[in-house]
C-alpha positions as CSV (number, residue, x, y, z in Angstrom):
1,M,4.5,17.4,-29.0
2,A,6.6,14.4,-27.6
3,R,4.3,11.4,-26.4
4,T,4.6,8.5,-24.4
5,I,3.0,5.6,-26.1
6,I,2.0,2.3,-24.5
7,I,1.6,-0.4,-27.3
8,G,-0.8,-3.4,-27.2
9,A,-2.1,-3.4,-23.6
10,H,-5.1,-5.1,-22.8
11,V,-7.0,-1.9,-21.6
12,L,-9.6,-2.0,-18.7
13,D,-11.0,1.5,-19.1
14,G,-12.7,2.0,-15.7
15,S,-16.2,1.4,-17.0
16,G,-16.4,-2.2,-15.9
17,A,-16.4,-3.3,-19.4
18,P,-14.1,-6.4,-20.6
19,A,-10.6,-5.5,-21.6
20,H,-9.8,-4.7,-25.2
21,Q,-6.3,-4.5,-26.9
22,V,-5.4,-1.1,-28.0
23,D,-2.7,1.6,-27.8
24,V,-2.7,4.5,-25.6
25,A,-0.7,7.6,-26.2
26,F,-0.5,10.6,-23.7
27,A,1.5,13.7,-23.6
28,E,1.7,17.0,-21.2
29,G,-0.1,14.9,-18.6
30,V,-3.2,14.2,-20.8
31,I,-4.3,11.0,-22.7
32,V,-4.4,12.2,-26.4
33,T,-5.1,9.0,-28.3
34,V,-6.9,5.4,-27.6
35,G,-6.7,3.4,-30.5
36,T,-4.1,2.6,-32.9
37,V,-1.0,4.7,-32.7
38,S,2.0,5.1,-35.1
39,P,5.2,5.9,-33.2
40,Q,7.0,9.0,-34.1
41,P,11.0,9.4,-33.6
42,D,10.5,11.4,-30.6
43,D,8.2,9.1,-28.7
44,I,8.6,7.2,-25.8
45,V,7.4,3.6,-26.8
46,I,6.4,0.9,-24.2
47,E,5.6,-2.5,-25.4
48,A,2.9,-3.9,-23.1
49,H,3.3,-7.6,-24.3
50,G,-0.1,-8.4,-23.1
51,L,0.0,-6.4,-19.8
52,T,-3.1,-4.9,-18.5
53,L,-3.4,-1.1,-18.6
54,A,-6.0,0.6,-16.1
55,P,-6.7,4.2,-14.9
56,G,-4.4,4.9,-12.0
57,F,-6.3,3.4,-8.6
58,I,-8.1,6.1,-6.6
59,D,-7.6,5.3,-2.8
60,V,-10.9,6.7,-1.5
61,H,-10.3,6.0,1.9
62,T,-6.7,7.3,3.6
63,H,-5.2,9.0,6.5
64,D,-2.4,10.3,4.3
65,D,-3.0,14.0,5.4
66,L,0.4,14.7,6.6
67,A,2.3,11.9,4.9
68,V,1.8,13.5,1.3
69,I,3.8,16.5,2.9
70,V,6.3,14.9,5.1
71,A,7.0,11.7,2.9
72,P,5.8,12.9,-0.6
73,E,7.2,10.0,-2.3
74,M,4.4,8.1,-1.2
75,T,6.2,4.6,-1.8
76,A,3.4,2.5,0.0
77,K,0.8,3.7,-2.5
78,V,2.5,4.3,-5.8
79,T,3.8,0.8,-5.6
80,Q,0.5,-0.9,-5.7
81,G,-0.9,1.6,-8.6
82,V,-2.4,4.2,-6.5
83,T,-2.4,7.6,-8.3
84,T,-4.9,9.9,-6.3
85,V,-5.5,9.4,-2.2
86,V,-8.5,10.9,-0.5
87,V,-7.2,12.3,2.8
88,G,-9.3,13.8,5.6
89,N,-11.6,10.8,6.5
90,C,-13.0,9.6,10.0
91,G,-13.4,13.1,11.1
92,I,-9.7,13.4,11.2
93,S,-8.0,16.3,9.0
94,A,-4.8,18.3,9.4
95,T,-6.2,21.5,9.1
96,T,-6.2,22.5,12.8
97,P,-2.8,23.7,14.3
98,F,-1.7,22.6,17.7
99,P,1.4,23.6,19.8
100,S,4.1,21.3,19.1
101,Q,4.1,19.9,22.8
102,A,0.4,19.6,22.7
103,E,-1.4,16.2,23.7
104,L,-3.3,15.4,20.5
105,P,-6.9,14.4,20.8
106,D,-7.7,10.8,19.5
107,P,-7.9,9.8,16.9
108,L,-5.8,12.9,15.4
109,V,-2.9,11.1,16.7
110,L,-3.2,8.7,13.8
111,L,-2.1,11.4,11.4
112,G,1.3,12.2,13.2
113,P,2.9,14.3,15.8
114,A,1.4,17.7,17.0
115,A,4.3,19.7,15.6
116,Q,3.1,18.6,11.9
117,F,-0.4,20.3,12.7
118,R,0.5,23.7,11.6
119,Y,-2.0,24.6,9.0
120,A,-4.3,27.5,10.0
121,D,-7.0,26.6,7.5
122,F,-7.8,24.7,4.3
123,T,-6.2,26.9,1.9
124,A,-2.8,26.8,4.1
125,Y,-3.1,23.0,3.9
126,A,-3.7,22.9,0.2
127,N,-1.0,25.3,-0.4
128,A,1.4,23.0,1.4
129,V,0.5,20.0,-0.3
130,E,1.2,21.7,-3.6
131,T,4.6,23.4,-2.5
132,A,5.5,19.3,-1.6
133,R,4.2,18.0,-4.9
134,P,3.6,14.5,-3.6
135,A,3.8,11.6,-6.0
136,T,0.0,11.1,-6.0
137,N,-2.9,13.4,-6.3
138,V,-4.6,14.6,-3.3
139,I,-8.2,15.1,-2.5
140,A,-9.3,16.5,0.8
141,L,-12.3,16.3,3.2
142,V,-12.7,18.3,6.2
143,G,-12.7,16.4,9.4
144,H,-15.4,17.1,12.1
145,T,-13.4,16.0,15.1
146,A,-10.6,18.3,13.8
147,M,-13.1,21.3,13.7
148,R,-14.3,20.3,17.3
149,A,-10.7,20.5,18.5
150,R,-10.3,23.9,17.0
151,H,-13.6,25.4,18.2
152,M,-14.6,23.9,21.5
153,D,-12.7,23.9,25.1
154,R,-13.6,20.1,25.6
155,L,-14.8,17.5,23.3
156,D,-16.9,15.3,26.0
157,R,-20.1,17.5,25.2
158,A,-22.2,18.4,22.3
159,A,-21.2,21.8,20.6
160,Q,-23.2,24.8,21.6
161,Q,-25.0,27.0,19.0
162,A,-22.0,29.4,18.7
163,E,-19.6,26.7,18.3
164,R,-21.9,24.8,15.6
165,E,-21.9,28.2,13.6
166,A,-18.1,28.6,14.0
167,M,-17.7,25.0,12.6
168,R,-20.0,25.5,9.6
169,S,-18.3,28.8,8.7
170,E,-15.1,27.0,8.6
171,L,-16.6,24.1,6.6
172,A,-18.2,26.4,4.2
173,A,-14.9,28.3,3.7
174,S,-13.2,24.9,3.1
175,L,-15.5,23.9,0.6
176,A,-15.2,27.2,-1.2
177,A,-11.5,26.8,-1.3
178,G,-11.8,23.2,-2.9
179,A,-12.4,20.6,-0.4
180,F,-14.5,17.7,-1.5
181,G,-16.5,17.4,1.4
182,F,-17.0,16.6,5.3
183,S,-16.2,13.7,7.2
184,T,-17.1,12.4,10.7
185,G,-15.8,9.7,13.0
186,L,-18.7,9.5,15.4
187,A,-17.7,6.2,17.0
188,Y,-14.5,8.0,18.5
189,A,-14.9,9.4,21.9
190,N,-14.0,12.8,21.0
191,A,-16.8,13.0,18.5
192,N,-19.3,10.6,20.1
193,A,-20.8,13.1,22.4
194,A,-21.8,15.1,19.1
195,S,-25.6,14.9,18.7
196,T,-27.2,14.2,15.3
197,E,-28.4,17.9,15.3
198,E,-24.7,19.1,15.7
199,V,-23.8,17.2,12.6
200,M,-27.0,18.2,10.7
201,A,-26.2,21.9,11.6
202,L,-22.4,21.5,9.9
203,A,-24.1,19.5,6.8
204,D,-26.1,22.7,6.0
205,A,-23.0,23.9,4.5
206,L,-22.9,20.8,2.0
207,R,-26.5,21.9,0.7
208,D,-26.7,22.0,-3.1
209,S,-22.7,22.2,-3.6
210,G,-22.1,18.6,-4.7
211,A,-20.0,18.2,-1.9
212,L,-19.8,14.7,0.1
213,Y,-20.8,13.6,3.6
214,C,-18.5,10.7,4.5
215,T,-18.7,9.0,7.7
216,H,-17.2,6.6,10.1
217,L,-20.6,5.4,11.6
218,R,-21.4,5.9,15.3
219,S,-21.3,2.3,15.6
220,E,-20.1,-0.6,13.4
221,G,-21.4,-3.4,15.9
222,A,-24.8,-4.0,17.5
223,A,-26.2,-0.5,16.8
224,I,-25.1,-0.4,13.1
225,D,-28.8,-0.2,11.7
226,E,-29.5,3.0,13.8
227,A,-25.9,4.4,12.9
228,L,-26.9,3.9,9.3
229,D,-30.1,5.7,9.7
230,E,-28.4,8.6,11.1
231,A,-25.9,8.8,8.3
232,F,-28.6,8.8,5.6
233,A,-30.7,11.4,7.6
234,I,-27.6,13.8,8.0
235,A,-26.9,13.4,4.1
236,R,-30.6,14.0,3.4
237,H,-30.6,17.0,5.4
238,G,-27.5,18.6,3.6
239,N,-28.9,17.2,0.2
240,A,-25.5,15.5,0.0
241,P,-24.2,12.2,-1.2
242,V,-23.2,9.9,1.6
243,I,-20.2,7.5,1.5
244,V,-20.1,5.1,4.5
245,S,-16.6,4.5,5.5
246,H,-15.1,1.0,5.8
247,L,-18.3,-0.8,6.0
248,K,-18.0,-3.9,8.1
249,C,-19.6,-6.5,10.4
250,A,-17.3,-5.8,13.6
251,G,-17.2,-8.3,16.3
252,A,-18.6,-11.8,16.8
253,A,-22.0,-10.9,17.6
254,Q,-22.3,-9.3,14.0
255,Y,-20.9,-12.0,11.9
256,G,-23.1,-13.0,9.1
257,R,-25.2,-9.6,9.2
258,S,-23.7,-8.2,5.9
259,A,-26.5,-9.3,3.6
260,A,-29.0,-7.5,5.9
261,I,-26.6,-4.3,6.1
262,L,-26.1,-4.1,2.5
263,A,-30.1,-4.4,1.9
264,R,-30.4,-1.3,4.2
265,M,-27.9,0.4,2.1
266,E,-29.6,-0.7,-1.2
267,A,-33.3,0.7,0.2
268,A,-31.5,4.1,1.1
269,A,-30.0,4.2,-2.3
270,R,-33.3,4.0,-4.1
271,Q,-34.1,7.4,-2.3
272,Q,-30.7,9.2,-2.1
273,S,-27.0,9.0,-3.3
274,V,-25.5,6.2,-1.2
275,A,-22.0,4.5,-1.6
276,C,-19.5,2.7,0.7
277,D,-16.0,1.8,0.7
278,C,-14.2,-1.4,2.1
279,Y,-10.6,-2.7,2.6
280,P,-9.9,-6.2,1.6
281,Y,-9.1,-7.7,5.0
282,S,-11.0,-9.4,7.9
283,A,-9.0,-7.2,10.4
284,S,-9.3,-3.5,11.3
285,S,-6.8,-1.0,12.7
286,S,-7.1,2.0,14.7
287,T,-6.2,3.4,18.3
288,L,-6.4,1.0,21.0
289,D,-10.0,1.2,22.4
290,I,-10.8,-0.6,25.6
291,K,-14.4,-1.0,24.3
292,Q,-13.0,-3.2,21.7
293,V,-11.0,-5.4,23.8
294,V,-13.0,-8.6,24.4
295,P,-11.6,-12.3,24.4
296,E,-13.1,-13.4,20.9
297,T,-11.2,-10.6,19.0
298,P,-7.4,-11.3,18.8
299,I,-5.4,-7.9,19.0
300,R,-2.1,-7.1,17.8
301,I,-0.7,-3.9,19.3
302,T,1.0,-1.8,16.6
303,W,2.5,1.1,18.9
304,S,2.6,2.1,22.6
305,D,3.8,5.2,24.1
306,P,4.4,4.0,27.3
307,E,5.6,0.4,26.4
308,P,7.1,0.8,22.8
309,T,8.9,-2.5,23.1
310,Q,5.3,-4.3,22.9
311,A,4.7,-3.0,19.4
312,G,4.0,-6.0,17.0
313,R,2.9,-8.3,19.8
314,M,-0.5,-9.8,20.6
315,L,-2.4,-8.3,23.4
316,S,-3.0,-11.8,24.8
317,E,0.8,-12.6,25.0
318,I,1.5,-9.1,26.7
319,A,-1.3,-9.8,29.2
320,A,-0.2,-13.3,29.9
321,D,3.6,-12.0,30.5
322,W,2.1,-9.3,32.9
323,A,0.0,-11.9,34.6
324,V,-3.2,-9.4,34.2
325,D,-6.5,-9.6,32.3
326,L,-6.9,-8.2,28.6
327,K,-8.4,-4.9,29.6
328,T,-5.9,-4.0,32.3
329,A,-3.0,-4.8,30.0
330,A,-4.7,-2.6,27.3
331,S,-5.1,0.3,29.8
332,R,-1.4,0.0,30.7
333,L,-0.4,0.2,27.0
334,Q,-2.5,3.3,26.1
335,P,-2.1,5.5,24.2
336,A,-1.4,2.8,21.5
337,G,-2.4,1.5,18.3
338,A,-4.0,-2.0,17.6
339,V,-5.1,-4.2,14.8
340,Y,-8.4,-6.0,15.4
341,H,-9.2,-9.5,14.0
342,C,-12.8,-8.8,14.2
343,M,-14.5,-9.8,11.0
344,T,-15.2,-12.9,8.7
345,E,-14.0,-13.6,5.1
346,E,-17.8,-14.3,4.2
347,D,-18.6,-10.6,5.2
348,V,-15.6,-9.2,3.6
349,D,-16.4,-11.1,0.3
350,R,-20.1,-9.8,0.2
351,I,-19.4,-6.3,1.0
352,L,-16.3,-6.1,-1.4
353,S,-18.2,-7.6,-4.1
354,H,-21.5,-5.4,-3.9
355,P,-22.2,-2.7,-6.4
356,L,-22.1,0.1,-3.9
357,T,-18.5,-0.6,-2.8
358,M,-15.4,1.2,-3.8
359,I,-12.0,0.4,-2.4
360,G,-10.1,2.3,0.0
361,S,-7.0,1.1,2.1
362,D,-7.7,3.1,5.4
363,G,-3.7,2.5,6.1
364,L,-2.0,4.6,8.8
365,P,1.4,5.8,7.5
366,C,2.7,6.9,10.9
367,D,2.3,3.5,12.4
368,P,5.5,1.9,13.0
369,Q,4.1,-1.6,12.6
370,P,1.0,-0.8,10.3
371,H,-1.9,-3.0,9.0
372,P,-0.7,-4.6,5.8
373,R,-3.7,-2.7,4.1
374,L,-1.3,0.4,3.9
375,W,1.0,-1.4,1.3
376,G,-1.0,-4.1,-0.1
377,S,-5.0,-3.3,-0.5
378,F,-5.2,-2.6,-4.1
379,A,-2.9,-5.6,-5.1
380,R,-4.7,-7.8,-2.7
381,V,-8.0,-7.2,-4.3
382,L,-6.7,-8.0,-7.8
383,G,-4.6,-10.9,-6.8
384,H,-6.3,-12.7,-3.8
385,Y,-10.0,-11.7,-4.5
386,V,-10.0,-11.8,-8.3
387,R,-7.3,-14.2,-9.5
388,E,-7.1,-16.7,-6.7
389,R,-10.5,-16.7,-5.2
390,A,-12.9,-15.3,-7.9
391,V,-15.0,-13.3,-5.8
392,L,-15.3,-10.7,-8.4
393,P,-14.1,-10.4,-12.0
394,L,-11.1,-8.2,-12.9
395,S,-13.0,-5.6,-14.9
396,K,-15.5,-5.1,-12.0
397,A,-12.7,-4.8,-9.4
398,V,-10.8,-2.3,-11.4
399,R,-13.8,-0.1,-11.7
400,K,-14.3,-0.1,-7.9
401,M,-10.8,1.5,-7.8
402,T,-11.3,3.9,-10.6
403,G,-14.3,4.8,-12.6
404,L,-16.8,4.1,-9.8
405,T,-14.8,6.2,-7.2
406,A,-14.2,9.2,-9.7
407,D,-18.1,9.3,-10.5
408,T,-18.8,9.1,-6.7
409,L,-16.3,12.0,-5.7
410,G,-17.5,14.1,-8.9
411,L,-14.1,13.8,-10.6
412,T,-14.7,14.5,-14.2
413,D,-10.9,14.6,-15.5
414,R,-9.6,11.1,-14.5
415,G,-10.9,7.7,-13.4
416,Y,-11.1,6.5,-17.1
417,V,-8.8,5.7,-20.0
418,R,-10.3,8.1,-22.2
419,E,-8.8,10.7,-24.5
420,G,-8.8,14.2,-22.9
421,L,-8.6,12.8,-19.6
422,A,-5.5,13.0,-17.0
423,A,-2.7,10.4,-17.7
424,D,-3.1,8.7,-14.4
425,L,-2.4,5.1,-15.4
426,V,-1.1,1.9,-14.2
427,L,0.3,-1.2,-16.1
428,F,0.1,-4.6,-14.3
429,D,0.2,-8.2,-14.9
430,P,-3.2,-9.7,-13.6
431,A,-1.4,-13.1,-13.4
432,K,1.4,-12.0,-11.2
433,I,-0.3,-9.0,-9.1
434,A,-0.1,-9.8,-5.5
435,D,0.2,-8.1,-2.1
436,C,3.3,-9.0,-0.2
437,A,2.7,-7.0,3.1
438,T,1.9,-9.3,6.1
439,Y,0.9,-8.6,9.7
440,D,4.3,-9.8,10.8
441,D,6.1,-7.8,7.9
442,P,3.9,-5.2,6.6
443,Q,6.1,-2.7,4.7
444,Q,6.5,-4.7,1.6
445,T,5.8,-3.4,-1.9
446,A,3.4,-5.4,-4.1
447,A,4.4,-7.8,-7.0
448,G,3.0,-7.4,-10.5
449,I,3.2,-3.6,-11.0
450,Y,5.2,-2.7,-14.0
451,G,4.4,1.0,-14.5
452,V,2.6,3.8,-12.9
453,W,2.1,7.2,-14.3
454,V,0.7,10.2,-12.4
455,N,-0.5,13.2,-14.7
456,G,2.0,11.6,-17.3
457,V,4.8,11.5,-15.0
458,A,6.5,7.9,-14.8
459,T,6.4,7.3,-11.0
460,V,7.1,3.4,-11.0
461,K,8.9,1.8,-13.6
462,A,9.8,-2.1,-13.7
463,G,8.1,-2.3,-10.1
464,S,10.3,0.3,-8.6
465,P,9.5,4.0,-7.8
466,T,11.6,6.5,-10.1
467,G,11.6,9.3,-7.5
468,R,9.8,11.5,-9.9
469,R,6.6,13.0,-8.5
470,G,3.7,14.4,-10.5
471,G,0.8,14.6,-8.2
472,A,-1.4,17.8,-7.5
473,M,-3.8,19.0,-5.1
474,L,-7.2,18.3,-6.6
475,R,-9.7,21.2,-5.8
476,R,-13.5,20.2,-6.1
477,Q,-15.5,22.6,-8.6
478,S,-18.8,23.8,-7.5
479,H,-22.0,23.1,-9.6
480,S,-21.7,26.5,-11.0
481,Q,-18.1,26.2,-11.9
482,Q,-18.9,22.8,-13.5
483,T,-21.8,24.6,-15.7
484,E,-19.5,27.4,-16.5
485,E,-16.8,24.8,-17.7
486,M,-19.4,22.8,-19.9
487,I,-20.4,26.2,-21.6
488,K,-17.1,27.2,-22.4
């Protein structure tokens, strides 16, 4: 059996333990030895020369639903060490077909054009991912707003009983087919009219399955306490773990509230399974929302359907050129995308370093001028927040990208450097790893990544993609299936 052997790496195994120097061998997509390895003539031997080897990074919050099919090389992700992406976040997923000329409801437009939404159900989507064979593994959630668009004639109201039942049936079928959970984006206009009772009715499908409830909170501003309480209540109703998406203190009035918000998370975590994710930047990105257009938040326009030449410019500059106020300019630009500089570094530091927090990029691959988090999040954590600013130690940062995320998602076959687990691995230099993507020039690969393997397939070599793709569609096992596997 031909093996690949990485000799003498400083291994961070995903547990949060300090690095130890050891050899790692893998074959046929599986780690076979962690220890001292004697190379054989047919082995591929890689001398680590003191570089660090870690489990492949798991991007717990992405909007790569269609990108993994239409751009399966996944360059933005693999070049920063990501080997698995979680799609279907914020209530947005690609399992609702639309006519090619349809006007997509916000925020589904973030995933791509209507013509690419052609999957009749979760199984059809998962089969399309498997056919595309992307460079990363894919884990999928089922989006609430996507289901509302399928089963409701309009989205500015709560679902009626028959519509709730239809959505719950779709969600249950998707979970049975391998979806990892259910996501909501209750802050968005096309889901905001949904009542807590509507979401609880769907969460019934999660009960006792091990599947997740992931939520872009109804508010990340002044009403965040109430929004958190709603999220915890929905998860308790469904007896499901809850992941709060991209936890933040958004808007000047919320600056400094991270300690209190995290305390609220900790209190809930003593009663139920609670986690969150964040990205390592003090600016967010989404569609251009008039409610978020305020003078104290600098806003960069990333795309605009009616005014495409304004992409990349600050909203204040556009408004000045047009001699109008900010909200008038924003209305003229819509539909559009935007980056909102709406957080403080102090709050980002506190959330990023908290034990409940995982790392997710929340990048938008269809954006022509994307937030740099798409290309830089994981390298930025390890370079800017670990090496340069010492916000958290390297071993703990790697755990937030690997073992902690695998445990939270219920993955049992990856997330750690251990014998018998999938050979998803990243080899990097802690002294050189850095994000190179900027707001002005966001599509830049990270520095300091020397090798990436996805299911044992060499996907990045010497910092550059090899063109080989070894990703897989990862389907969730039910608790009963997991028990059967353990008995076997």
